[in-house]
ZADO-1210 file (C-alpha; in nm, 4 decimals, padded with zeros to 6 digits):
<atoms>
<atom x="-00.0011" y="-00.0004" z="-00.0021" code="MET" pos="1"/>
<atom x="00.2864" y="00.2283" z="00.0773" code="ARG" pos="2"/>
<atom x="00.4389" y="00.1520" z="-00.2517" code="LYS" pos="3"/>
<atom x="00.1145" y="00.2539" z="-00.4365" code="ILE" pos="4"/>
<atom x="00.1093" y="00.5924" z="-00.2419" code="SER" pos="5"/>
<atom x="00.4772" y="00.6439" z="-00.3475" code="TYR" pos="6"/>
<atom x="00.4200" y="00.5741" z="-00.7107" code="GLU" pos="7"/>
<atom x="00.0895" y="00.7802" z="-00.7188" code="GLY" pos="8"/>
<atom x="00.2626" y="01.0760" z="-00.5559" code="GLY" pos="9"/>
<atom x="00.5497" y="01.0660" z="-00.8240" code="SER" pos="10"/>
<atom x="00.3003" y="01.0442" z="-01.1072" code="TYR" pos="11"/>
<atom x="00.0876" y="01.3194" z="-00.9800" code="ARG" pos="12"/>
<atom x="00.3979" y="01.5398" z="-00.9619" code="GLN" pos="13"/>
<atom x="00.4574" y="01.4673" z="-01.3213" code="GLN" pos="14"/>
<atom x="00.1064" y="01.5777" z="-01.4228" code="LEU" pos="15"/>
<atom x="00.1772" y="01.9358" z="-01.3631" code="GLY" pos="16"/>
<atom x="00.5342" y="01.9495" z="-01.4822" code="SER" pos="17"/>
<atom x="00.4604" y="01.9603" z="-01.8623" code="GLY" pos="18"/>
<atom x="00.7562" y="01.7141" z="-01.9089" code="ALA" pos="19"/>
<atom x="00.7151" y="01.3933" z="-02.0745" code="PRO" pos="20"/>
<atom x="00.5854" y="01.1101" z="-01.8336" code="VAL" pos="21"/>
<atom x="00.8551" y="00.8721" z="-01.7277" code="TYR" pos="22"/>
<atom x="00.8006" y="00.5391" z="-01.5429" code="GLY" pos="23"/>
<atom x="00.8496" y="00.5165" z="-01.1853" code="VAL" pos="24"/>
<atom x="01.0418" y="00.2040" z="-01.0485" code="ILE" pos="25"/>
<atom x="00.9938" y="00.1142" z="-00.6860" code="THR" pos="26"/>
<atom x="01.2056" y="-00.1462" z="-00.5018" code="ILE" pos="27"/>
<atom x="01.1957" y="-00.2739" z="-00.1509" code="VAL" pos="28"/>
<atom x="01.5185" y="-00.3544" z="00.0154" code="ILE" pos="29"/>
<atom x="01.5032" y="-00.6046" z="00.3061" code="ALA" pos="30"/>
<atom x="01.7978" y="-00.5939" z="00.5462" code="TRP" pos="31"/>
<atom x="01.7139" y="-00.8898" z="00.7793" code="THR" pos="32"/>
<atom x="01.7365" y="-01.2599" z="00.7129" code="GLY" pos="33"/>
<atom x="01.3655" y="-01.2930" z="00.7639" code="LYS" pos="34"/>
<atom x="01.1435" y="-01.3911" z="00.4570" code="SER" pos="35"/>
<atom x="00.8634" y="-01.1713" z="00.3660" code="SER" pos="36"/>
<atom x="00.5449" y="-01.2485" z="00.5545" code="ARG" pos="37"/>
<atom x="00.3333" y="-01.0357" z="00.3374" code="ILE" pos="38"/>
<atom x="00.2033" y="-01.1086" z="-00.0145" code="PRO" pos="39"/>
<atom x="00.4159" y="-00.9719" z="-00.3071" code="GLN" pos="40"/>
<atom x="00.1231" y="-00.8497" z="-00.5029" code="ASN" pos="41"/>
<atom x="-00.2045" y="-00.6655" z="-00.4507" code="LEU" pos="42"/>
<atom x="-00.4367" y="-00.9382" z="-00.5619" code="HIS" pos="43"/>
<atom x="-00.3169" y="-01.1838" z="-00.3225" code="THR" pos="44"/>
<atom x="-00.3473" y="-00.9357" z="-00.0398" code="LEU" pos="45"/>
<atom x="-00.7076" y="-00.8464" z="-00.1361" code="LEU" pos="46"/>
<atom x="-00.8011" y="-01.2236" z="-00.1697" code="LEU" pos="47"/>
<atom x="-00.6408" y="-01.2838" z="00.1687" code="LYS" pos="48"/>
<atom x="-00.8718" y="-01.0066" z="00.3132" code="ASN" pos="49"/>
<atom x="-01.2012" y="-01.1334" z="00.1639" code="GLY" pos="50"/>
<atom x="-01.2287" y="-00.9541" z="-00.1591" code="VAL" pos="51"/>
<atom x="-01.4024" y="-01.1833" z="-00.4125" code="PRO" pos="52"/>
<atom x="-01.1944" y="-01.3085" z="-00.7150" code="GLN" pos="53"/>
<atom x="-01.4420" y="-01.1782" z="-00.9748" code="LYS" pos="54"/>
<atom x="-01.3763" y="-00.8220" z="-00.8500" code="HIS" pos="55"/>
<atom x="-01.0220" y="-00.8364" z="-00.9087" code="LEU" pos="56"/>
<atom x="-01.0475" y="-00.8003" z="-01.2855" code="GLU" pos="57"/>
<atom x="-01.1249" y="-00.4310" z="-01.2133" code="MET" pos="58"/>
<atom x="-00.8279" y="-00.3804" z="-00.9806" code="ILE" pos="59"/>
<atom x="-00.4716" y="-00.3316" z="-01.1111" code="ASP" pos="60"/>
<atom x="-00.2314" y="-00.5816" z="-00.9560" code="ASP" pos="61"/>
<atom x="00.0601" y="-00.3818" z="-00.8114" code="THR" pos="62"/>
<atom x="00.3516" y="-00.6020" z="-00.7345" code="LYS" pos="63"/>
<atom x="00.6571" y="-00.5658" z="-00.4992" code="LEU" pos="64"/>
<atom x="01.0061" y="-00.6302" z="-00.6141" code="THR" pos="65"/>
<atom x="01.2003" y="-00.7091" z="-00.2817" code="VAL" pos="66"/>
<atom x="01.5889" y="-00.7395" z="-00.2748" code="TYR" pos="67"/>
<atom x="01.7049" y="-00.9330" z="00.0221" code="HIS" pos="68"/>
<atom x="02.0424" y="-00.7776" z="00.1076" code="MET" pos="69"/>
<atom x="02.1773" y="-01.0826" z="00.2952" code="ASN" pos="70"/>
<atom x="02.1145" y="-01.3046" z="-00.0036" code="ASN" pos="71"/>
<atom x="02.2943" y="-01.1519" z="-00.2900" code="LEU" pos="72"/>
<atom x="02.5331" y="-01.3300" z="-00.5268" code="SER" pos="73"/>
<atom x="02.8945" y="-01.2013" z="-00.5465" code="PRO" pos="74"/>
<atom x="02.8373" y="-01.0987" z="-00.9154" code="GLU" pos="75"/>
<atom x="02.5535" y="-00.8797" z="-00.7899" code="THR" pos="76"/>
<atom x="02.7653" y="-00.7379" z="-00.4916" code="ARG" pos="77"/>
<atom x="03.0339" y="-00.6523" z="-00.7301" code="ASN" pos="78"/>
<atom x="02.8054" y="-00.3995" z="-00.8990" code="LEU" pos="79"/>
<atom x="02.8110" y="-00.1956" z="-00.5766" code="PHE" pos="80"/>
<atom x="03.1115" y="00.0480" z="-00.6040" code="THR" pos="81"/>
<atom x="03.0318" y="00.2797" z="-00.3264" code="SER" pos="82"/>
<atom x="02.9911" y="00.2352" z="00.0479" code="ASP" pos="83"/>
<atom x="02.6812" y="00.0177" z="00.0145" code="LEU" pos="84"/>
<atom x="02.9151" y="-00.2532" z="-00.1146" code="GLY" pos="85"/>
<atom x="03.0610" y="-00.2750" z="00.2358" code="PHE" pos="86"/>
<atom x="02.7263" y="-00.3378" z="00.3841" code="VAL" pos="87"/>
<atom x="02.6265" y="-00.5920" z="00.1256" code="ALA" pos="88"/>
<atom x="02.9495" y="-00.7807" z="00.1663" code="ASP" pos="89"/>
<atom x="02.9259" y="-00.7827" z="00.5362" code="TYR" pos="90"/>
<atom x="02.5652" y="-00.9120" z="00.5454" code="LEU" pos="91"/>
<atom x="02.6558" y="-01.1981" z="00.3029" code="ASN" pos="92"/>
<atom x="03.0218" y="-01.2781" z="00.4002" code="GLU" pos="93"/>
<atom x="03.0520" y="-01.1394" z="00.7498" code="GLY" pos="94"/>
<atom x="03.3405" y="-00.9259" z="00.6470" code="ASN" pos="95"/>
<atom x="03.4816" y="-00.6501" z="00.4113" code="PHE" pos="96"/>
<atom x="03.7901" y="-00.8440" z="00.3062" code="ASP" pos="97"/>
<atom x="03.7340" y="-00.8217" z="-00.0604" code="SER" pos="98"/>
<atom x="03.7046" y="-00.4298" z="-00.0327" code="ARG" pos="99"/>
<atom x="04.0285" y="-00.3605" z="00.1753" code="ARG" pos="100"/>
<atom x="04.1609" y="-00.1398" z="-00.0950" code="GLU" pos="101"/>
<atom x="03.8403" y="00.0607" z="-00.1342" code="GLN" pos="102"/>
<atom x="03.7949" y="00.4124" z="-00.0014" code="GLU" pos="103"/>
<atom x="03.5074" y="00.4700" z="00.2480" code="ILE" pos="104"/>
<atom x="03.3224" y="00.7824" z="00.1087" code="LEU" pos="105"/>
<atom x="03.0506" y="00.8381" z="00.3623" code="HIS" pos="106"/>
<atom x="03.2195" y="00.7350" z="00.6886" code="LEU" pos="107"/>
<atom x="02.9494" y="00.8581" z="00.9440" code="ASP" pos="108"/>
<atom x="02.6570" y="00.7059" z="00.7411" code="ALA" pos="109"/>
<atom x="02.8421" y="00.3669" z="00.6917" code="LEU" pos="110"/>
<atom x="02.9296" y="00.3240" z="01.0521" code="CYS" pos="111"/>
<atom x="02.5648" y="00.4206" z="01.1716" code="ASP" pos="112"/>
<atom x="02.4166" y="00.1719" z="00.9308" code="LEU" pos="113"/>
<atom x="02.6617" y="-00.1011" z="01.0259" code="MET" pos="114"/>
<atom x="02.5774" y="-00.0455" z="01.4185" code="GLU" pos="115"/>
<atom x="02.2068" y="-00.0512" z="01.3270" code="ALA" pos="116"/>
<atom x="02.2275" y="-00.3848" z="01.1363" code="LEU" pos="117"/>
<atom x="02.4659" y="-00.5594" z="01.3643" code="THR" pos="118"/>
<atom x="02.4144" y="-00.4024" z="01.7122" code="GLY" pos="119"/>
<atom x="02.7958" y="-00.3655" z="01.7355" code="ASP" pos="120"/>
<atom x="02.8966" y="-00.0183" z="01.8753" code="ALA" pos="121"/>
<atom x="03.2582" y="-00.0582" z="01.7554" code="ARG" pos="122"/>
<atom x="03.1499" y="00.0690" z="01.4194" code="PHE" pos="123"/>
<atom x="03.0371" y="00.4011" z="01.5464" code="THR" pos="124"/>
<atom x="03.3384" y="00.4378" z="01.8007" code="GLU" pos="125"/>
<atom x="03.5698" y="00.3796" z="01.5004" code="LEU" pos="126"/>
<atom x="03.4004" y="00.6699" z="01.3130" code="ALA" pos="127"/>
<atom x="03.5121" y="00.9162" z="01.5817" code="ASN" pos="128"/>
<atom x="03.8794" y="00.8046" z="01.5540" code="GLU" pos="129"/>
<atom x="03.8858" y="00.8698" z="01.1755" code="PHE" pos="130"/>
<atom x="03.6623" y="01.1876" z="01.1883" code="TRP" pos="131"/>
<atom x="03.9559" y="01.4303" z="01.1918" code="THR" pos="132"/>
<atom x="04.1267" y="01.2673" z="00.8890" code="LYS" pos="133"/>
<atom x="03.7928" y="01.2570" z="00.7017" code="HIS" pos="134"/>
<atom x="03.7306" y="01.6305" z="00.7844" code="GLN" pos="135"/>
<atom x="04.0582" y="01.7178" z="00.6325" code="LYS" pos="136"/>
<atom x="03.9648" y="01.5614" z="00.3058" code="GLY" pos="137"/>
<atom x="04.2187" y="01.2742" z="00.3355" code="ASP" pos="138"/>
<atom x="04.1056" y="00.9326" z="00.2048" code="ALA" pos="139"/>
<atom x="03.9952" y="00.6736" z="00.4676" code="VAL" pos="140"/>
<atom x="04.0725" y="00.3314" z="00.3140" code="MET" pos="141"/>
<atom x="03.8813" y="00.0306" z="00.4319" code="ALA" pos="142"/>
<atom x="04.2119" y="-00.1598" z="00.5152" code="CYS" pos="143"/>
<atom x="04.2799" y="00.1151" z="00.7907" code="GLU" pos="144"/>
<atom x="03.9241" y="00.0794" z="00.9140" code="TYR" pos="145"/>
<atom x="03.9447" y="-00.2993" z="00.9192" code="LEU" pos="146"/>
<atom x="04.2653" y="-00.3255" z="01.0971" code="ASP" pos="147"/>
<atom x="04.1382" y="-00.0954" z="01.3677" code="LEU" pos="148"/>
<atom x="03.8020" y="-00.3041" z="01.3891" code="LEU" pos="149"/>
<atom x="03.9920" y="-00.6191" z="01.4275" code="GLU" pos="150"/>
<atom x="04.2184" y="-00.4832" z="01.6992" code="ALA" pos="151"/>
<atom x="03.9167" y="-00.3607" z="01.8863" code="ARG" pos="152"/>
<atom x="03.7583" y="-00.7057" z="01.8584" code="GLY" pos="153"/>
<atom x="04.0662" y="-00.8876" z="01.9711" code="GLU" pos="154"/>
<atom x="04.1010" y="-00.6406" z="02.2717" code="LYS" pos="155"/>
<atom x="03.7475" y="-00.7125" z="02.3727" code="ARG" pos="156"/>
<atom x="03.7893" y="-01.0858" z="02.3363" code="GLY" pos="157"/>
<atom x="04.1036" y="-01.0735" z="02.5565" code="GLU" pos="158"/>
<atom x="03.9220" y="-00.8802" z="02.8321" code="LYS" pos="159"/>
<atom x="03.6292" y="-01.1081" z="02.8144" code="ARG" pos="160"/>
<atom x="03.8555" y="-01.4195" z="02.8345" code="GLY" pos="161"/>
<atom x="04.0323" y="-01.2702" z="03.1355" code="GLU" pos="162"/>
<atom x="03.6960" y="-01.2093" z="03.3143" code="LYS" pos="163"/>
<atom x="03.5715" y="-01.5414" z="03.2403" code="ARG" pos="164"/>
<atom x="03.8984" y="-01.7017" z="03.3620" code="GLY" pos="165"/>
<atom x="03.8899" y="-01.5070" z="03.6789" code="GLU" pos="166"/>
<atom x="03.5376" y="-01.5854" z="03.7454" code="LYS" pos="167"/>
<atom x="03.5965" y="-01.9653" z="03.6775" code="ARG" pos="168"/>
<atom x="03.8919" y="-01.9635" z="03.9031" code="GLY" pos="169"/>
<atom x="03.7009" y="-01.7912" z="04.1811" code="GLU" pos="170"/>
<atom x="03.4263" y="-02.0527" z="04.1470" code="ILE" pos="171"/>
<atom x="03.6791" y="-02.3336" z="04.1354" code="ASN" pos="172"/>
<atom x="03.8538" y="-02.1909" z="04.4294" code="GLY" pos="173"/>
<atom x="03.5431" y="-02.1670" z="04.6412" code="GLU" pos="174"/>
<atom x="03.4392" y="-02.5155" z="04.5489" code="THR" pos="175"/>
<atom x="03.7820" y="-02.6566" z="04.6409" code="ASN" pos="176"/>
<atom x="03.7988" y="-02.4776" z="04.9710" code="LEU" pos="177"/>
<atom x="03.4628" y="-02.6246" z="05.0608" code="SER" pos="178"/>
<atom x="03.6011" y="-02.9736" z="04.9693" code="ALA" pos="179"/>
<atom x="03.9089" y="-02.9079" z="05.2072" code="LEU" pos="180"/>
<atom x="03.6935" y="-02.7832" z="05.4974" code="LEU" pos="181"/>
<atom x="03.4633" y="-03.0897" z="05.4670" code="VAL" pos="182"/>
<atom x="03.7748" y="-03.3145" z="05.5019" code="LYS" pos="183"/>
<atom x="03.9126" y="-03.1270" z="05.7945" code="LEU" pos="184"/>
<atom x="03.5775" y="-03.1366" z="05.9659" code="TYR" pos="185"/>
<atom x="03.5428" y="-03.5175" z="05.8980" code="ASP" pos="186"/>
<atom x="03.9136" y="-03.5688" z="06.0486" code="LEU" pos="187"/>
<atom x="03.8246" y="-03.3536" z="06.3629" code="GLY" pos="188"/>
<atom x="04.0915" y="-03.1008" z="06.2635" code="ARG" pos="189"/>
<atom x="03.8857" y="-02.7952" z="06.3855" code="SER" pos="190"/>
<atom x="04.2019" y="-02.5802" z="06.4366" code="LYS" pos="191"/>
<atom x="04.3158" y="-02.6401" z="06.0818" code="ASP" pos="192"/>
<atom x="03.9660" y="-02.5197" z="05.9606" code="VAL" pos="193"/>
<atom x="04.0228" y="-02.1645" z="06.0882" code="GLU" pos="194"/>
<atom x="04.3867" y="-02.1788" z="05.9552" code="LEU" pos="195"/>
<atom x="04.2695" y="-02.2854" z="05.6193" code="ALA" pos="196"/>
<atom x="04.0230" y="-02.0016" z="05.5945" code="VAL" pos="197"/>
<atom x="04.2733" y="-01.7309" z="05.7405" code="ARG" pos="198"/>
<atom x="04.6139" y="-01.8252" z="05.6231" code="ASN" pos="199"/>
<atom x="04.6623" y="-01.8682" z="05.2513" code="PRO" pos="200"/>
<atom x="05.0128" y="-02.0507" z="05.2790" code="ASP" pos="201"/>
<atom x="04.8638" y="-02.3008" z="05.5366" code="ALA" pos="202"/>
<atom x="04.5687" y="-02.3468" z="05.3053" code="ARG" pos="203"/>
<atom x="04.7899" y="-02.4299" z="05.0012" code="ALA" pos="204"/>
<atom x="04.9869" y="-02.6873" z="05.2157" code="ARG" pos="205"/>
<atom x="04.6507" y="-02.8668" z="05.3009" code="MET" pos="206"/>
<atom x="04.5465" y="-02.8476" z="04.9415" code="PHE" pos="207"/>
<atom x="04.8642" y="-03.0357" z="04.8594" code="LYS" pos="208"/>
<atom x="04.8234" y="-03.2824" z="05.1462" code="GLU" pos="209"/>
<atom x="04.4803" y="-03.3874" z="05.0305" code="PHE" pos="210"/>
<atom x="04.5705" y="-03.3597" z="04.6481" code="SER" pos="211"/>
<atom x="04.2950" y="-03.0846" z="04.5949" code="ILE" pos="212"/>
<atom x="04.3808" y="-02.8355" z="04.3165" code="PRO" pos="213"/>
<atom x="04.4207" y="-02.4882" z="04.4598" code="SER" pos="214"/>
<atom x="04.2987" y="-02.1536" z="04.3137" code="TYR" pos="215"/>
<atom x="04.6535" y="-02.0803" z="04.2209" code="ARG" pos="216"/>
<atom x="04.6694" y="-02.3906" z="04.0071" code="ASP" pos="217"/>
<atom x="04.3663" y="-02.2841" z="03.8095" code="HIS" pos="218"/>
<atom x="04.5130" y="-01.9525" z="03.7409" code="LYS" pos="219"/>
</atoms>
């Protein structure tokens, strides 16, 4: 229905221009991986909503042409020579590697769109770092952008790995300490219980005595 209104508005504008009438082409670009849930032509939509088949003869059958950006062949994507090619490649390949030597022309728009499509804030963070260079009129090449993007990803991965390792070590340490305390209680070594809790060196010796891995071993 929106497509009909766009095309109708464009044809109405032509009526008062005095210029020759030109054909209006409308396409729909789908950015997600979801299939279209709506009919691709007006007749099917009307039938679905209860319009009798016999009435459709009097109604023009407007059709939708939908391009799914995450399902484009390499040949089609190669036709994109500007920044949209980065987006198309990323949606289909998960990277921009084939465009490393291509210049980014509209840095802010590209970064904003990439964050909107992926939910990854690194894209807009990088725009700020290249902004001064872009303002001076210097070319921002995709290879620079990608190297910085990969570096950010690796740094975040390292931080997440460190946090997970620390958390896992803490959990293992608590579990192993509990096991040690249970053994000491069972043996009636109440004095060693307090020592194990308060004295790290004594605790380490007891871990070794009962062959229980210590938190230091996990680290």
